C-alpha angles and dihedrals in degrees: 000000000000126000094259092056092047092050093048090050091049092051093050094047091046092051092049091049091052090050092049090050091052092050092049090049091051093049093048091046092052091048089051093050091048089050091239100129088144088081094056091092091053092052092047092045091051091049093050090047090051093050090047092051090049092051091047092050091046092053096042106038102053089062091050095050094048092053093047092048092051090076095046116109089223094056113099 
């Protein structure tokens, strides 16, 4: 992977993290204004589960794609 690809990937991941943070902030603010703080733990648990699933997929899937591409005639 060259430096340009790494930087582009970093920018995309950073932007998505900022967007996810904004959405979480909006949800938690609305729960607070509706006096429904009980649901905070559900929102946080769902967020942690989503991050965990993303990390699992990120660790698992690159190995799968590299083994399937090894037999492709376009892979060199």
